[in-house]
C-alpha positions in Angstrom: 31.7 109.6 110.3 31.3 107.3 107.3 33.7 107.3 104.5 32.7 106.5 101.0 34.6 103.9 99.0 35.9 106.6 96.7 37.1 108.6 99.7 38.9 105.6 101.2 40.7 104.9 97.9 41.9 108.5 97.7 43.1 108.4 101.3 44.9 105.1 100.8 46.8 106.5 97.8 47.5 110.0 99.2 51.1 109.1 100.2 50.6 109.7 103.9 52.5 107.1 105.9 52.9 107.0 109.6 56.4 106.6 111.1 59.6 108.6 110.4 60.6 109.4 106.8 64.2 108.0 106.5 67.0 110.5 106.1 70.5 109.1 105.4 73.1 109.8 108.1 75.2 112.9 107.6 78.7 112.3 106.2 81.4 112.0 108.8 82.6 115.3 110.2 86.3 114.4 110.1 88.2 115.5 107.0 91.2 113.3 107.8 91.6 109.6 108.6 94.2 110.0 111.3 97.7 111.4 111.5 97.9 111.5 107.7 101.2 110.4 106.2 102.4 112.8 103.5 103.8 111.7 100.2 107.5 112.1 99.8 110.4 111.1 97.6 111.8 107.6 97.7 114.3 107.2 100.4 116.2 104.4 98.6 115.2 103.8 95.0 117.7 101.0 94.7 115.9 98.9 97.2 113.1 96.9 95.7 109.9 98.2 97.3 112.0 100.5 99.5 110.7 103.8 98.1 108.3 105.9 100.2 104.7 105.5 98.9 103.1 108.4 97.1 99.5 108.9 98.4 97.2 110.8 96.0 94.4 112.0 98.3 91.1 112.6 96.5 91.8 110.2 93.6 89.3 107.4 93.0 90.2 103.7 93.3 90.0 101.6 90.2 87.4 98.9 90.1 90.0 96.2 89.3 92.6 97.5 91.7 94.5 94.2 91.7 95.7 95.0 88.1 97.9 97.7 89.7 100.2 94.8 90.8 100.9 94.0 87.1 100.6 90.2 87.5 98.7 88.2 84.9 98.8 85.2 87.3 97.0 87.3 90.0 94.5 88.6 87.5 93.6 85.1 86.4 93.3 83.8 90.0 90.9 86.6 90.9 88.7 86.1 87.9 88.6 82.4 88.7 87.7 83.1 92.3 84.8 85.4 91.3 83.3 82.7 89.1 83.8 79.7 91.4 83.8 80.8 95.1 80.6 79.3 96.7 80.0 82.3 99.0 79.5 84.5 96.0 76.9 82.2 94.6 75.2 82.1 98.1 75.2 85.9 98.3 73.7 86.2 94.8 71.0 83.7 95.7 70.2 85.7 98.9 69.9 88.9 96.8 67.5 87.2 94.4 65.4 86.0 97.3 65.4 89.5 98.9 64.2 91.0 95.6 61.5 88.4 95.2 60.3 89.2 98.8 59.9 92.8 97.7 57.8 91.8 94.8 55.7 89.5 97.0 55.1 92.3 99.5 54.1 94.7 96.7 51.3 92.4 95.9 49.5 93.9 98.9 48.9 97.0 96.8 46.3 95.2 94.7 43.0 93.5 95.4 43.2 89.9 96.4 41.0 87.7 94.2 40.3 84.0 94.8 38.1 81.6 92.9 36.4 78.7 94.7 34.3 75.8 93.4 32.8 72.8 95.2 30.5 69.8 94.5 28.7 68.2 97.4 26.4 65.2 97.6 24.4 65.1 100.7 21.2 63.8 102.3 18.8 66.5 103.5 16.4 65.8 106.3 12.8 66.5 105.6 12.4 68.1 109.1 14.5 71.1 107.8 11.8 71.7 105.1 8.7 71.4 107.3 6.8 68.9 109.4 6.0 65.7 107.5 8.3 66.5 104.6 10.3 63.5 103.4 14.1 63.6 103.3 16.0 63.3 100.0 19.5 63.0 98.5 20.8 65.8 96.2 23.9 67.3 94.7 24.9 70.9 95.5 27.3 72.8 93.2 28.9 76.1 94.1 31.2 78.4 92.3 32.1 82.0 93.3 34.8 84.6 93.1 35.9 86.4 96.3 37.6 89.8 96.2 39.1 91.7 99.2 41.1 94.8 99.4 42.6 96.4 102.5 43.1 100.2 102.1 46.6 101.3 103.1 45.2 104.3 104.9 48.1 104.9 107.2 50.9 103.6 105.0 51.7 100.3 106.9 51.9 98.4 103.6 54.1 101.0 102.1 56.4 101.0 105.1 56.6 97.2 104.9 57.6 97.4 101.2 60.2 100.1 102.1 61.7 97.8 104.8 62.0 94.9 102.4 63.5 97.2 99.7 66.1 98.3 102.2 66.8 94.7 103.1 67.3 93.9 99.4 69.6 96.9 99.0 71.6 95.8 102.1 72.0 92.3 100.6 73.3 93.9 97.4 76.0 95.7 99.4 76.8 92.5 101.2 77.4 90.9 97.9 79.7 93.7 96.9 81.5 93.4 100.3 81.9 89.7 99.6 83.6 90.5 96.3 85.9 93.0 98.0 86.8 90.5 100.7 87.3 87.7 98.2 89.6 89.7 95.9 91.6 90.9 98.9 92.0 87.5 100.3 93.2 86.1 97.0 95.7 88.9 96.6 97.0 88.6 100.2 97.3 84.8 99.9 99.2 85.2 96.6 101.6 87.6 98.4 102.0 85.1 101.2 102.7 82.3 98.7 105.3 84.4 97.0 107.0 85.5 100.3 107.1 81.9 101.6 108.4 80.6 98.3 111.2 83.2 98.3 112.1 82.4 102.0 112.3 78.7 101.1 114.4 79.4 98.1 116.8 81.6 100.1 117.0 79.0 102.9 117.8 76.3 100.4 120.4 78.4 98.8 122.1 79.1 102.1 121.9 75.4 103.0 123.5 74.6 99.7 126.4 77.0 100.3 126.9 75.6 103.8 126.9 72.1 102.4 129.7 73.1 100.1 131.5 74.7 103.0 131.1 71.6 105.1 132.5 69.3 102.3 135.5 71.6 102.0 136.2 71.6 105.8 135.7 67.8 105.9 138.4 67.4 103.2 140.7 69.8 105.1 140.1 67.9 108.3 141.1 64.7 106.6 144.3 66.4 105.6 144.8 67.6 109.2 144.4 71.4 108.5 141.0 71.5 110.3 139.8 70.0 113.5 137.0 67.6 114.1 135.3 70.4 116.1 135.2 72.6 113.0 133.4 69.8 111.1 130.9 69.3 113.9 130.1 73.0 114.2 129.4 73.3 110.5 127.3 70.1 110.6 125.2 71.5 113.5 124.8 74.9 111.7 123.7 73.1 108.4 121.2 71.0 110.4 119.8 74.1 112.1 119.3 75.8 108.7 117.5 72.8 107.3 115.3 72.6 110.4 113.8 75.9 109.4 112.5 74.5 106.1 109.6 72.2 107.3 107.8 75.0 109.1 108.1 77.2 106.0 106.9 74.4 103.8 103.9 73.8 106.1 103.0 77.5 105.9 103.3 77.3 102.1 101.1 74.2 101.9 98.4 75.9 104.1 98.5 79.0 101.9 98.2 76.9 98.8 95.2 75.1 100.3 93.6 78.4 101.1 94.1 79.7 97.6 92.6 76.5 96.2 89.5 77.0 98.3 89.2 80.7 97.4 89.2 79.8 93.7 86.6 77.0 94.2 88.9 74.0 94.1 89.8 71.2 96.5 93.2 71.5 98.3 94.7 68.8 96.1 94.6 71.1 93.1 98.0 72.3 91.9 98.8 75.8 93.2 100.5 78.4 91.0 104.1 79.3 91.7 104.4 82.9 92.9 107.5 85.0 93.6 107.6 88.5 94.8 109.3 89.4 91.6 106.1 88.4 89.8 104.3 91.4 91.5 105.0 95.1 90.9 104.5 97.2 93.9 102.3 100.2 93.1 104.1 103.4 94.2 101.3 105.8 93.4 98.3 105.0 95.7 94.9 106.6 95.2 93.2 107.4 98.5 89.6 108.5 98.6 88.7 111.5 100.7 87.1 110.8 104.1 83.8 112.4 103.0 83.5 109.7 100.2 84.3 106.7 102.4 80.8 106.4 103.8 79.4 106.4 100.3 81.8 103.8 99.0 82.5 101.2 101.6 79.9 98.4 101.0 79.8 97.5 104.7 78.8 101.1 105.6 76.2 101.2 102.9 74.8 97.8 104.0 74.4 99.1 107.6 72.8 102.3 106.2 70.2 100.1 104.5 69.7 98.2 107.8 69.1 101.5 109.5 66.5 102.4 106.8 64.8 99.0 107.3 64.6 99.7 111.1 63.1 103.1 110.4 60.4 101.5 108.2 59.7 99.0 111.0 58.6 101.9 113.2 56.1 102.9 110.6 54.8 99.3 110.4 54.5 99.0 114.1 52.6 102.4 114.3 50.2 101.5 111.5 49.3 98.2 113.3 47.9 100.3 116.2 45.5 102.2 113.9 42.2 101.2 112.1 42.3 98.8 109.2 39.6 99.4 106.5 38.8 96.4 104.3 36.4 96.1 101.3 35.2 92.6 100.4 32.9 91.2 97.8 31.8 87.9 96.3 29.9 86.8 93.2 28.9 83.3 92.2 26.2 80.7 92.0 24.7 77.7 93.8 22.6 75.0 92.1 21.5 71.4 92.4 22.7 70.8 88.8 26.1 71.8 87.4 24.5 73.2 84.2 22.3 75.6 86.2 25.2 77.4 87.9 25.3 80.0 85.1 21.6 80.5 85.0 20.4 84.0 86.3 18.1 82.6 88.9 20.9 80.8 90.7 23.4 83.6 91.0 24.4 85.2 94.4 26.6 88.1 95.3 27.6 90.3 98.3 29.6 93.3 99.0 30.7 94.6 102.4 33.1 97.1 104.0 34.6 96.6 107.4 36.8 98.5 109.8 39.0 96.9 112.5 40.4 98.8 115.4 42.6 97.2 118.0 41.1 98.1 121.4 43.0 96.0 124.0 45.8 93.6 123.5 47.6 93.8 126.8 50.0 96.6 125.6 51.5 94.3 123.0 51.2 96.8 120.1 52.7 99.7 122.0 55.5 97.4 123.2 56.3 96.4 119.6 56.4 100.0 118.6 58.8 100.8 121.4 60.9 97.8 120.4 61.0 99.0 116.8 62.3 102.4 118.0 64.9 100.6 120.1 66.0 98.6 117.1 66.4 101.8 115.1 68.6 103.2 117.9 70.6 100.0 117.8 71.1 100.1 114.0 72.1 103.8 114.3 74.8 103.0 116.9 76.0 100.1 114.8 76.3 102.5 111.8 78.4 104.9 113.8 80.6 102.0 114.9 81.2 100.7 111.4 82.1 104.2 110.2 84.6 104.6 113.1 86.1 101.2 112.3 86.4 102.1 108.6 88.3 105.2 109.4 90.5 103.1 111.7 91.2 100.6 108.9 92.3 103.3 106.4 94.4 105.1 109.1 96.1 101.8 110.0 96.8 101.0 106.4 98.3 104.4 105.6 100.6 104.4 108.6 101.5 100.7 108.0 102.6 101.5 104.4 104.8 104.4 105.5 106.4 102.3 108.2 106.8 99.4 105.7 108.7 101.6 103.4 111.1 102.6 106.1 111.4 99.0 107.3 112.2 97.7 103.8 114.9 100.4 103.4 116.5 99.5 106.7 116.3 95.7 105.9 117.9 96.3 102.5 120.8 98.2 104.1 121.2 95.4 106.7 121.1 92.7 104.0 123.8 94.4 101.9 126.0 94.9 104.9 125.5 91.3 106.0 126.4 90.0 102.5 129.5 92.2 102.4 130.6 91.0 105.8 129.9 87.3 104.9 132.1 87.7 101.7 134.9 89.2 103.8 134.7 86.6 106.5 134.6 83.8 103.9 137.8 85.0 102.3 139.5 85.3 105.6 138.3 81.9 106.7 139.6 80.3 103.5 143.1 81.7 104.3 142.8 80.7 108.0 142.6 84.2 109.3 139.4 83.6 111.3 137.9 80.6 113.1 134.8 78.6 112.3 132.7 80.4 114.9 133.2 83.7 113.1 132.2 82.2 109.8 129.1 80.6 111.3 128.1 83.8 113.0 128.4 85.7 109.7 126.4 83.1 107.8 123.6 83.2 110.4 123.5 86.9 110.3 123.2 86.9 106.5 120.5 84.3 106.6 118.5 86.2 109.1 118.9 89.5 107.2 117.8 87.9 103.9 114.7 86.3 105.5 113.9 89.6 107.3 114.1 91.5 104.1 111.7 89.2 102.3 109.2 89.5 105.2 109.4 93.3 105.2 108.9 93.4 101.4 105.9 91.1 101.6 104.4 93.1 104.5 104.3 96.1 102.2 102.5 94.2 99.5 100.0 92.9 102.0 99.4 96.3 103.5 98.9 97.8 100.0 96.1 95.2 99.6 94.7 96.1 103.0 94.6 99.8 102.0 92.6 99.0 98.8 90.2 96.9 100.8 89.7 99.5 103.5 88.9 102.1 100.9 86.0 99.9 99.6 87.7 98.0 96.8 86.5 100.4 94.1 83.4 98.2 93.3 81.6 101.3 92.0 84.1 101.5 89.2 84.3 97.9 88.3 84.1 97.6 84.5 82.6 94.1 84.5 79.9 94.9 87.0 77.2 93.8 84.6 78.7 90.4 84.3 79.2 90.0 88.0 75.7 91.2 88.8 73.9 89.2 86.2 73.2 86.2 88.4 72.0 88.5 91.2 69.8 90.9 89.2 67.9 88.3 87.2 65.6 85.6 88.7 66.3 82.0 87.7 64.4 80.8 84.7 63.3 77.6 86.4 61.4 79.3 89.2 
């Protein structure tokens, strides 16, 4: 049955496309993240960071969640990282490339027009003109315009565009995920710097106190009221405390190097000084509902777009098994003299329609379609895995914050008790009521309690950052989205 050109055009534009029409996955059935931790009153308001967190389920996360820590230093670092971190620029370039690939594929919707011109000088044999004809040398000039158009009868072209559009959308969500990861890493590294700085300061303070105690005992030993053994024990304890400083300083240096790299600088750049007191711990924590998580986490949305791309790939593979209808035409001229190309007698044209139907390719086309279906199944399974991992991340962060609060409270009690005991033993030691071993034991207990408290407090800050990251980072509410996306949404002027 022959199809007219008008009929083919209507069929190609009718919107019929082979392959499945993509439907986004249903929201997760679970309405909880795990064993949900309920909000409650602070167990110990006097302890810095020791109150129980108050989770506000159903509240949306701010786009600039890091401002909840109330630290101008942290805000400045994150802004600097967003502007300078090379991975952000790389992701933006990848997004621009993906969008240009979509535009390139959309060119297949239109006729393909090519112009061609040639000038040839050749010798023509007389035998080609007839017996006895002499040969001669001549110029041949040609100019023509070729037009071709393949009708998208079964929607293969539209599915190909759909797949590239999904790929571009996935890259956009990968860019957002890079922002979330970058901001979280900067905040976590700043907390690590603060915790290490506080631990080093506490260790040096303890070492200074023990140095003073050693000087006092040395004077007493010179007067005969203390033994040489007392001096040696204090010297050994002081050396032991000082020995803990190099590992802490190494960790501080590494964290500083990491922060320099995250902000786009070489490690030799000066790092800002942070203390835990520079950060305010948010007590009221917004927690998105589980039904919203799949629509907000950028890694989940990126995988959803990968699933859509795989769905479109089935349509492309199916259309490749079906007939392809192409309309071609050409118009131009051929003459021995350049000036005669435009003359009516030297014009030439043609128009043709063709249909191509694969008949036998050794099963390759069917195998590619089955492979496309398998790739869709793979993407679907990966989507379910990412959703499960996202729920796990949020559940882990919620329980960690609850346990962190109880740990900080317990460490605060232990620290106060250790300090009171040290003060008591110190007074008794000064009057000779206890021996040096008791004083050393008390000092070590206080040192360990102080370091443990700093670590517990820093863990709570870090887990707060982890909660905000696991909830998607609030990128959909970011106030400066236009600025951050400017490099990604606009093509470079020099291309």
